Biopython code that builds the backbone (N, CA, C, O; Angstrom):
import numpy as np
from Bio.PDB.StructureBuilder import StructureBuilder

atoms = [
    (1, "UNK", "N", (-49.262, 189.209, 5.615)),
    (1, "UNK", "CA", (-49.785, 188.000, 5.016)),
    (1, "UNK", "C", (-48.889, 186.841, 5.414)),
    (1, "UNK", "O", (-48.265, 186.204, 4.566)),
    (2, "UNK", "N", (-48.830, 186.577, 6.696)),
    (2, "UNK", "CA", (-47.896, 185.592, 7.210)),
    (2, "UNK", "C", (-48.420, 184.162, 7.117)),
    (2, "UNK", "O", (-47.651, 183.249, 6.815)),
    (3, "UNK", "N", (-49.688, 183.949, 7.364)),
    (3, "UNK", "CA", (-50.161, 182.565, 7.391)),
    (3, "UNK", "C", (-50.580, 182.074, 6.000)),
    (3, "UNK", "O", (-50.865, 182.854, 5.092)),
    (4, "UNK", "N", (-50.600, 180.772, 5.885)),
    (4, "UNK", "CA", (-50.851, 180.130, 4.594)),
    (4, "UNK", "C", (-52.279, 180.337, 4.102)),
    (4, "UNK", "O", (-52.498, 180.459, 2.897)),
    (5, "UNK", "N", (-53.253, 180.380, 5.006)),
    (5, "UNK", "CA", (-54.645, 180.550, 4.585)),
    (5, "UNK", "C", (-54.866, 181.936, 3.972)),
    (5, "UNK", "O", (-55.639, 182.087, 3.026)),
    (6, "UNK", "N", (-54.190, 182.928, 4.513)),
    (6, "UNK", "CA", (-54.314, 184.277, 3.977)),
    (6, "UNK", "C", (-53.688, 184.367, 2.590)),
    (6, "UNK", "O", (-54.237, 185.016, 1.700)),
    (7, "UNK", "N", (-52.557, 183.725, 2.408)),
    (7, "UNK", "CA", (-51.908, 183.747, 1.095)),
    (7, "UNK", "C", (-52.713, 182.935, 0.085)),
    (7, "UNK", "O", (-52.764, 183.300, -1.089)),
    (8, "UNK", "N", (-53.333, 181.858, 0.510)),
    (8, "UNK", "CA", (-54.191, 181.067, -0.386)),
    (8, "UNK", "C", (-55.423, 181.860, -0.786)),
    (8, "UNK", "O", (-55.843, 181.807, -1.942)),
    (9, "UNK", "N", (-56.005, 182.589, 0.144)),
    (9, "UNK", "CA", (-57.178, 183.412, -0.166)),
    (9, "UNK", "C", (-56.810, 184.539, -1.123)),
    (9, "UNK", "O", (-57.578, 184.859, -2.030)),
    (10, "UNK", "N", (-55.639, 185.143, -0.927)),
    (10, "UNK", "CA", (-55.168, 186.199, -1.826)),
    (10, "UNK", "C", (-54.981, 185.648, -3.234)),
    (10, "UNK", "O", (-55.420, 186.265, -4.204)),
    (11, "UNK", "N", (-54.337, 184.501, -3.352)),
    (11, "UNK", "CA", (-54.095, 183.909, -4.662)),
    (11, "UNK", "C", (-55.408, 183.502, -5.328)),
    (11, "UNK", "O", (-55.562, 183.670, -6.538)),
    (12, "UNK", "N", (-56.349, 182.974, -4.560)),
    (12, "UNK", "CA", (-57.647, 182.587, -5.124)),
    (12, "UNK", "C", (-58.395, 183.819, -5.644)),
    (12, "UNK", "O", (-59.016, 183.763, -6.706)),
    (13, "UNK", "N", (-58.339, 184.919, -4.909)),
    (13, "UNK", "CA", (-58.993, 186.149, -5.361)),
    (13, "UNK", "C", (-58.311, 186.685, -6.615)),
    (13, "UNK", "O", (-58.980, 187.174, -7.525)),
    (14, "UNK", "N", (-56.998, 186.596, -6.667)),
    (14, "UNK", "CA", (-56.235, 187.033, -7.839)),
    (14, "UNK", "C", (-56.612, 186.208, -9.067)),
    (14, "UNK", "O", (-56.850, 186.769, -10.137)),
    (15, "UNK", "N", (-56.668, 184.913, -8.929)),
    (15, "UNK", "CA", (-57.025, 184.034, -10.049)),
    (15, "UNK", "C", (-58.461, 184.292, -10.496)),
    (15, "UNK", "O", (-58.748, 184.256, -11.692)),
    (16, "UNK", "N", (-59.361, 184.550, -9.558)),
    (16, "UNK", "CA", (-60.752, 184.849, -9.912)),
    (16, "UNK", "C", (-60.834, 186.123, -10.753)),
    (16, "UNK", "O", (-61.571, 186.161, -11.738)),
    (17, "UNK", "N", (-60.098, 187.151, -10.383)),
    (17, "UNK", "CA", (-60.080, 188.395, -11.150)),
    (17, "UNK", "C", (-59.528, 188.148, -12.551)),
    (17, "UNK", "O", (-60.061, 188.670, -13.531)),
    (18, "UNK", "N", (-58.476, 187.364, -12.647)),
    (18, "UNK", "CA", (-57.878, 187.059, -13.945)),
    (18, "UNK", "C", (-58.859, 186.283, -14.821)),
    (18, "UNK", "O", (-59.004, 186.598, -16.002)),
    (19, "UNK", "N", (-59.530, 185.285, -14.272)),
    (19, "UNK", "CA", (-60.463, 184.479, -15.058)),
    (19, "UNK", "C", (-61.665, 185.299, -15.528)),
    (19, "UNK", "O", (-62.131, 185.125, -16.654)),
    (20, "UNK", "N", (-62.162, 186.181, -14.682)),
    (20, "UNK", "CA", (-63.270, 187.047, -15.095)),
    (20, "UNK", "C", (-62.818, 187.981, -16.214)),
    (20, "UNK", "O", (-63.549, 188.186, -17.183)),
    (21, "UNK", "N", (-61.629, 188.542, -16.087)),
    (21, "UNK", "CA", (-61.100, 189.430, -17.131)),
    (21, "UNK", "C", (-60.930, 188.692, -18.448)),
    (21, "UNK", "O", (-61.273, 189.220, -19.506)),
    (22, "UNK", "N", (-60.404, 187.476, -18.391)),
    (22, "UNK", "CA", (-60.239, 186.687, -19.611)),
    (22, "UNK", "C", (-61.575, 186.318, -20.238)),
    (22, "UNK", "O", (-61.700, 186.297, -21.462)),
    (23, "UNK", "N", (-62.567, 186.031, -19.418)),
    (23, "UNK", "CA", (-63.897, 185.698, -19.942)),
    (23, "UNK", "C", (-64.525, 186.898, -20.646)),
    (23, "UNK", "O", (-65.117, 186.751, -21.715)),
    (24, "UNK", "N", (-64.398, 188.083, -20.053)),
    (24, "UNK", "CA", (-64.937, 189.291, -20.679)),
    (24, "UNK", "C", (-64.230, 189.561, -21.998)),
    (24, "UNK", "O", (-64.877, 189.865, -23.001)),
    (25, "UNK", "N", (-62.901, 189.450, -22.002)),
    (25, "UNK", "CA", (-62.138, 189.710, -23.225)),
    (25, "UNK", "C", (-62.477, 188.673, -24.300)),
    (25, "UNK", "O", (-62.622, 189.029, -25.469)),
    (26, "UNK", "N", (-62.604, 187.418, -23.929)),
    (26, "UNK", "CA", (-62.962, 186.370, -24.879)),
    (26, "UNK", "C", (-64.339, 186.646, -25.482)),
    (26, "UNK", "O", (-64.519, 186.534, -26.694)),
    (27, "UNK", "N", (-65.309, 187.004, -24.641)),
    (27, "UNK", "CA", (-66.654, 187.268, -25.143)),
    (27, "UNK", "C", (-66.648, 188.441, -26.125)),
    (27, "UNK", "O", (-67.292, 188.378, -27.172)),
    (28, "UNK", "N", (-65.925, 189.505, -25.788)),
    (28, "UNK", "CA", (-65.907, 190.680, -26.664)),
    (28, "UNK", "C", (-65.138, 190.430, -27.952)),
    (28, "UNK", "O", (-65.580, 190.850, -29.021)),
    (29, "UNK", "N", (-64.005, 189.758, -27.873)),
    (29, "UNK", "CA", (-63.209, 189.562, -29.078)),
    (29, "UNK", "C", (-63.710, 188.399, -29.919)),
    (29, "UNK", "O", (-63.918, 188.566, -31.120)),
    (30, "UNK", "N", (-63.907, 187.248, -29.338)),
    (30, "UNK", "CA", (-64.319, 186.060, -30.098)),
    (30, "UNK", "C", (-65.828, 186.015, -30.274)),
    (30, "UNK", "O", (-66.317, 185.743, -31.370)),
    (31, "UNK", "N", (-66.567, 186.278, -29.207)),
    (31, "UNK", "CA", (-68.021, 186.195, -29.268)),
    (31, "UNK", "C", (-68.633, 187.274, -30.144)),
    (31, "UNK", "O", (-69.336, 186.971, -31.109)),
    (32, "UNK", "N", (-68.366, 188.541, -29.810)),
    (32, "UNK", "CA", (-68.969, 189.639, -30.565)),
    (32, "UNK", "C", (-68.284, 189.864, -31.904)),
    (32, "UNK", "O", (-68.939, 190.258, -32.869)),
    (33, "UNK", "N", (-66.997, 189.625, -31.982)),
    (33, "UNK", "CA", (-66.264, 189.883, -33.223)),
    (33, "UNK", "C", (-66.340, 188.772, -34.238)),
    (33, "UNK", "O", (-66.176, 189.032, -35.430)),
    (34, "UNK", "N", (-66.584, 187.532, -33.819)),
    (34, "UNK", "CA", (-66.576, 186.405, -34.759)),
    (34, "UNK", "C", (-67.902, 185.656, -34.749)),
    (34, "UNK", "O", (-68.569, 185.568, -35.780)),
    (35, "UNK", "N", (-68.288, 185.121, -33.607)),
    (35, "UNK", "CA", (-69.472, 184.252, -33.558)),
    (35, "UNK", "C", (-70.758, 185.041, -33.778)),
    (35, "UNK", "O", (-71.609, 184.623, -34.563)),
    (36, "UNK", "N", (-70.914, 186.173, -33.100)),
    (36, "UNK", "CA", (-72.148, 186.951, -33.205)),
    (36, "UNK", "C", (-72.087, 188.045, -34.276)),
    (36, "UNK", "O", (-72.982, 188.887, -34.356)),
    (37, "UNK", "N", (-71.048, 188.033, -35.086)),
    (37, "UNK", "CA", (-70.898, 189.071, -36.111)),
    (37, "UNK", "C", (-72.088, 189.130, -37.060)),
    (37, "UNK", "O", (-72.565, 190.229, -37.340)),
    (38, "UNK", "N", (-72.594, 188.009, -37.572)),
    (38, "UNK", "CA", (-73.761, 188.108, -38.465)),
    (38, "UNK", "C", (-74.992, 188.716, -37.784)),
    (38, "UNK", "O", (-75.769, 189.419, -38.430)),
    (39, "UNK", "N", (-75.171, 188.456, -36.508)),
    (39, "UNK", "CA", (-76.316, 189.008, -35.786)),
    (39, "UNK", "C", (-76.171, 190.512, -35.561)),
    (39, "UNK", "O", (-77.173, 191.216, -35.434)),
    (40, "UNK", "N", (-74.942, 191.008, -35.512)),
    (40, "UNK", "CA", (-74.682, 192.425, -35.271)),
    (40, "UNK", "C", (-74.524, 193.218, -36.558)),
    (40, "UNK", "O", (-74.184, 194.400, -36.520)),
    (41, "UNK", "N", (-74.766, 192.584, -37.689)),
    (41, "UNK", "CA", (-74.521, 193.203, -38.992)),
    (41, "UNK", "C", (-75.374, 194.440, -39.238)),
    (41, "UNK", "O", (-74.919, 195.367, -39.908)),
    (42, "UNK", "N", (-76.594, 194.484, -38.720)),
    (42, "UNK", "CA", (-77.489, 195.605, -38.971)),
    (42, "UNK", "C", (-77.189, 196.859, -38.175)),
    (42, "UNK", "O", (-77.691, 197.933, -38.505)),
    (43, "UNK", "N", (-76.383, 196.746, -37.137)),
    (43, "UNK", "CA", (-76.073, 197.890, -36.271)),
    (43, "UNK", "C", (-74.802, 198.558, -36.793)),
    (43, "UNK", "O", (-73.767, 197.906, -36.933)),
    (44, "UNK", "N", (-74.880, 199.841, -37.078)),
    (44, "UNK", "CA", (-73.750, 200.557, -37.660)),
    (44, "UNK", "C", (-73.035, 201.402, -36.610)),
    (44, "UNK", "O", (-73.666, 202.102, -35.818)),
    (45, "UNK", "N", (-71.704, 201.322, -36.621)),
    (45, "UNK", "CA", (-70.857, 202.128, -35.741)),
    (45, "UNK", "C", (-69.753, 202.714, -36.604)),
    (45, "UNK", "O", (-68.897, 201.983, -37.101)),
    (46, "UNK", "N", (-69.766, 204.022, -36.783)),
    (46, "UNK", "CA", (-68.715, 204.681, -37.549)),
    (46, "UNK", "C", (-68.629, 204.219, -38.994)),
    (46, "UNK", "O", (-67.537, 204.193, -39.561)),
    (47, "UNK", "N", (-69.736, 203.859, -39.597)),
    (47, "UNK", "CA", (-69.749, 203.433, -40.991)),
    (47, "UNK", "C", (-69.522, 201.944, -41.198)),
    (47, "UNK", "O", (-69.579, 201.471, -42.333)),
    (48, "UNK", "N", (-69.271, 201.208, -40.154)),
    (48, "UNK", "CA", (-69.067, 199.753, -40.263)),
    (48, "UNK", "C", (-70.067, 199.058, -39.346)),
    (48, "UNK", "O", (-70.572, 199.654, -38.394)),
    (49, "UNK", "N", (-70.347, 197.794, -39.644)),
    (49, "UNK", "CA", (-71.270, 197.079, -38.756)),
    (49, "UNK", "C", (-70.593, 196.782, -37.421)),
    (49, "UNK", "O", (-69.367, 196.732, -37.327)),
    (50, "UNK", "N", (-71.410, 196.588, -36.398)),
    (50, "UNK", "CA", (-70.908, 196.441, -35.028)),
    (50, "UNK", "C", (-69.999, 195.223, -34.863)),
    (50, "UNK", "O", (-69.009, 195.287, -34.134)),
    (51, "UNK", "N", (-70.325, 194.116, -35.530)),
    (51, "UNK", "CA", (-69.470, 192.933, -35.443)),
    (51, "UNK", "C", (-68.080, 193.191, -35.992)),
    (51, "UNK", "O", (-67.090, 192.774, -35.392)),
    (52, "UNK", "N", (-67.993, 193.877, -37.134)),
    (52, "UNK", "CA", (-66.690, 194.231, -37.707)),
    (52, "UNK", "C", (-65.949, 195.180, -36.782)),
    (52, "UNK", "O", (-64.741, 195.049, -36.585)),
    (53, "UNK", "N", (-66.686, 196.152, -36.206)),
    (53, "UNK", "CA", (-66.052, 197.098, -35.302)),
    (53, "UNK", "C", (-65.446, 196.392, -34.100)),
    (53, "UNK", "O", (-64.330, 196.717, -33.693)),
    (54, "UNK", "N", (-66.172, 195.417, -33.517)),
    (54, "UNK", "CA", (-65.625, 194.667, -32.389)),
    (54, "UNK", "C", (-64.417, 193.844, -32.817)),
    (54, "UNK", "O", (-63.453, 193.721, -32.062)),
    (55, "UNK", "N", (-64.459, 193.283, -34.015)),
    (55, "UNK", "CA", (-63.328, 192.478, -34.480)),
    (55, "UNK", "C", (-62.088, 193.336, -34.696)),
    (55, "UNK", "O", (-60.972, 192.880, -34.449)),
    (56, "UNK", "N", (-62.267, 194.566, -35.152)),
    (56, "UNK", "CA", (-61.119, 195.413, -35.470)),
    (56, "UNK", "C", (-60.705, 196.347, -34.339)),
    (56, "UNK", "O", (-59.513, 196.501, -34.072)),
    (57, "UNK", "N", (-61.658, 196.963, -33.682)),
    (57, "UNK", "CA", (-61.340, 197.981, -32.677)),
    (57, "UNK", "C", (-61.857, 197.657, -31.289)),
    (57, "UNK", "O", (-61.155, 197.857, -30.298)),
    (58, "UNK", "N", (-63.069, 197.163, -31.215)),
    (58, "UNK", "CA", (-63.733, 196.984, -29.929)),
    (58, "UNK", "C", (-62.993, 196.092, -28.962)),
    (58, "UNK", "O", (-62.903, 196.398, -27.773)),
    (59, "UNK", "N", (-62.460, 194.987, -29.460)),
    (59, "UNK", "CA", (-61.754, 194.074, -28.554)),
    (59, "UNK", "C", (-60.477, 194.706, -28.014)),
    (59, "UNK", "O", (-60.059, 194.400, -26.897)),
    (60, "UNK", "N", (-59.854, 195.582, -28.794)),
    (60, "UNK", "CA", (-58.659, 196.284, -28.315)),
    (60, "UNK", "C", (-59.045, 197.280, -27.223)),
    (60, "UNK", "O", (-58.364, 197.382, -26.202)),
    (61, "UNK", "N", (-60.143, 198.019, -27.441)),
    (61, "UNK", "CA", (-60.610, 198.970, -26.425)),
    (61, "UNK", "C", (-61.008, 198.241, -25.137)),
    (61, "UNK", "O", (-60.693, 198.690, -24.035)),
    (62, "UNK", "N", (-61.693, 197.126, -25.292)),
    (62, "UNK", "CA", (-62.082, 196.337, -24.118)),
    (62, "UNK", "C", (-60.833, 195.849, -23.381)),
    (62, "UNK", "O", (-60.795, 195.864, -22.150)),
    (63, "UNK", "N", (-59.808, 195.415, -24.128)),
    (63, "UNK", "CA", (-58.568, 194.969, -23.513)),
    (63, "UNK", "C", (-57.915, 196.100, -22.718)),
    (63, "UNK", "O", (-57.450, 195.877, -21.600)),
    (64, "UNK", "N", (-57.876, 197.302, -23.278)),
    (64, "UNK", "CA", (-57.286, 198.434, -22.561)),
    (64, "UNK", "C", (-58.073, 198.769, -21.297)),
    (64, "UNK", "O", (-57.485, 199.064, -20.257)),
    (65, "UNK", "N", (-59.391, 198.725, -21.386)),
    (65, "UNK", "CA", (-60.224, 198.971, -20.203)),
    (65, "UNK", "C", (-59.973, 197.898, -19.149)),
    (65, "UNK", "O", (-59.906, 198.195, -17.957)),
    (66, "UNK", "N", (-59.833, 196.642, -19.598)),
    (66, "UNK", "CA", (-59.570, 195.550, -18.656)),
    (66, "UNK", "C", (-58.223, 195.704, -17.962)),
    (66, "UNK", "O", (-58.087, 195.327, -16.798)),
    (67, "UNK", "N", (-57.230, 196.249, -18.650)),
    (67, "UNK", "CA", (-55.923, 196.475, -18.026)),
    (67, "UNK", "C", (-56.068, 197.422, -16.838)),
    (67, "UNK", "O", (-55.563, 197.145, -15.750)),
    (68, "UNK", "N", (-56.768, 198.551, -17.055)),
    (68, "UNK", "CA", (-56.938, 199.522, -15.977)),
    (68, "UNK", "C", (-57.837, 198.979, -14.872)),
    (68, "UNK", "O", (-57.587, 199.227, -13.692)),
    (69, "UNK", "N", (-58.873, 198.246, -15.243)),
    (69, "UNK", "CA", (-59.760, 197.654, -14.235)),
    (69, "UNK", "C", (-59.003, 196.618, -13.407)),
    (69, "UNK", "O", (-59.172, 196.555, -12.189)),
    (70, "UNK", "N", (-58.167, 195.803, -14.062)),
    (70, "UNK", "CA", (-57.374, 194.803, -13.347)),
    (70, "UNK", "C", (-56.409, 195.481, -12.362)),
    (70, "UNK", "O", (-56.271, 195.050, -11.217)),
    (71, "UNK", "N", (-55.749, 196.542, -12.824)),
    (71, "UNK", "CA", (-54.811, 197.253, -11.946)),
    (71, "UNK", "C", (-55.541, 197.831, -10.730)),
    (71, "UNK", "O", (-55.041, 197.752, -9.608)),
    (72, "UNK", "N", (-56.716, 198.406, -10.953)),
    (72, "UNK", "CA", (-57.476, 198.974, -9.836)),
    (72, "UNK", "C", (-57.931, 197.879, -8.870)),
    (72, "UNK", "O", (-57.822, 198.042, -7.654)),
    (73, "UNK", "N", (-58.441, 196.765, -9.404)),
    (73, "UNK", "CA", (-58.889, 195.660, -8.543)),
    (73, "UNK", "C", (-57.717, 195.063, -7.757)),
    (73, "UNK", "O", (-57.862, 194.742, -6.578)),
    (74, "UNK", "N", (-56.567, 194.915, -8.402)),
    (74, "UNK", "CA", (-55.408, 194.342, -7.714)),
    (74, "UNK", "C", (-54.875, 195.297, -6.650)),
    (74, "UNK", "O", (-54.434, 194.848, -5.592)),
    (75, "UNK", "N", (-54.907, 196.599, -6.906)),
    (75, "UNK", "CA", (-54.499, 197.555, -5.868)),
    (75, "UNK", "C", (-55.414, 197.448, -4.654)),
    (75, "UNK", "O", (-54.949, 197.480, -3.515)),
    (76, "UNK", "N", (-56.714, 197.319, -4.900)),
    (76, "UNK", "CA", (-57.666, 197.160, -3.803)),
    (76, "UNK", "C", (-57.414, 195.846, -3.061)),
    (76, "UNK", "O", (-57.432, 195.809, -1.830)),
    (77, "UNK", "N", (-57.180, 194.771, -3.815)),
    (77, "UNK", "CA", (-56.912, 193.465, -3.210)),
    (77, "UNK", "C", (-55.607, 193.486, -2.410)),
    (77, "UNK", "O", (-55.538, 192.906, -1.326)),
    (78, "UNK", "N", (-54.580, 194.147, -2.932)),
    (78, "UNK", "CA", (-53.307, 194.268, -2.220)),
    (78, "UNK", "C", (-53.486, 194.997, -0.892)),
    (78, "UNK", "O", (-52.940, 194.582, 0.131)),
    (79, "UNK", "N", (-54.259, 196.094, -0.914)),
    (79, "UNK", "CA", (-54.508, 196.824, 0.341)),
    (79, "UNK", "C", (-55.291, 195.966, 1.321)),
    (79, "UNK", "O", (-55.033, 195.992, 2.524)),
    (80, "UNK", "N", (-56.245, 195.210, 0.804)),
    (80, "UNK", "CA", (-57.073, 194.352, 1.669)),
    (80, "UNK", "C", (-56.238, 193.290, 2.386)),
    (80, "UNK", "O", (-56.486, 192.984, 3.552)),
    (81, "UNK", "N", (-55.248, 192.729, 1.683)),
    (81, "UNK", "CA", (-54.422, 191.680, 2.272)),
    (81, "UNK", "C", (-53.097, 192.201, 2.826)),
    (81, "UNK", "O", (-52.278, 191.419, 3.308)),
    (82, "UNK", "N", (-52.882, 193.513, 2.763)),
    (82, "UNK", "CA", (-51.689, 194.100, 3.366)),
    (82, "UNK", "C", (-50.413, 193.832, 2.614)),
    (82, "UNK", "O", (-49.358, 193.715, 3.238)),
    (83, "UNK", "N", (-50.459, 193.731, 1.307)),
    (83, "UNK", "CA", (-49.253, 193.493, 0.514)),
    (83, "UNK", "C", (-49.008, 194.608, -0.497)),
    (83, "UNK", "O", (-48.310, 194.405, -1.491)),
    (84, "UNK", "N", (-49.583, 195.796, -0.245)),
    (84, "UNK", "CA", (-49.389, 196.907, -1.180)),
    (84, "UNK", "C", (-47.958, 197.377, -1.141)),
    (84, "UNK", "O", (-47.235, 197.155, -0.170)),
    (85, "UNK", "N", (-47.562, 198.033, -2.219)),
    (85, "UNK", "CA", (-46.184, 198.515, -2.311)),
    (85, "UNK", "C", (-46.048, 199.868, -1.676)),
    (85, "UNK", "O", (-44.955, 200.434, -1.658)),
]
sb = StructureBuilder()
sb.init_structure("model")
sb.init_model(0)
sb.init_chain("A")
sb.init_seg("    ")
for serial, (resi, resn, name, xyz) in enumerate(atoms, 1):
    if name == "N":
        sb.init_residue(resn, " ", resi, " ")
    sb.init_atom(name, np.array(xyz, "f"), 0.0, 1.0, " ", f" {name:<3s}", serial, name[0])
structure = sb.get_structure()
């Protein structure tokens, strides 16, 4: 990754992955857990309504999934740009 255009493209792809991950996490934690909670009230998951479940557990599970997805995407991106460890 010697030239500047390649490093700029790598950084742009990295930022895009981060922004998509943050958008998904925001939607699951804030959107489903807070804003859409009344709409999800009728759906039951483990004895609690779905909105409450997302507020308490779901956003944490989504965050953990996003960590592994981010690591996999970054490993692929690193190999693509030749900066893998």
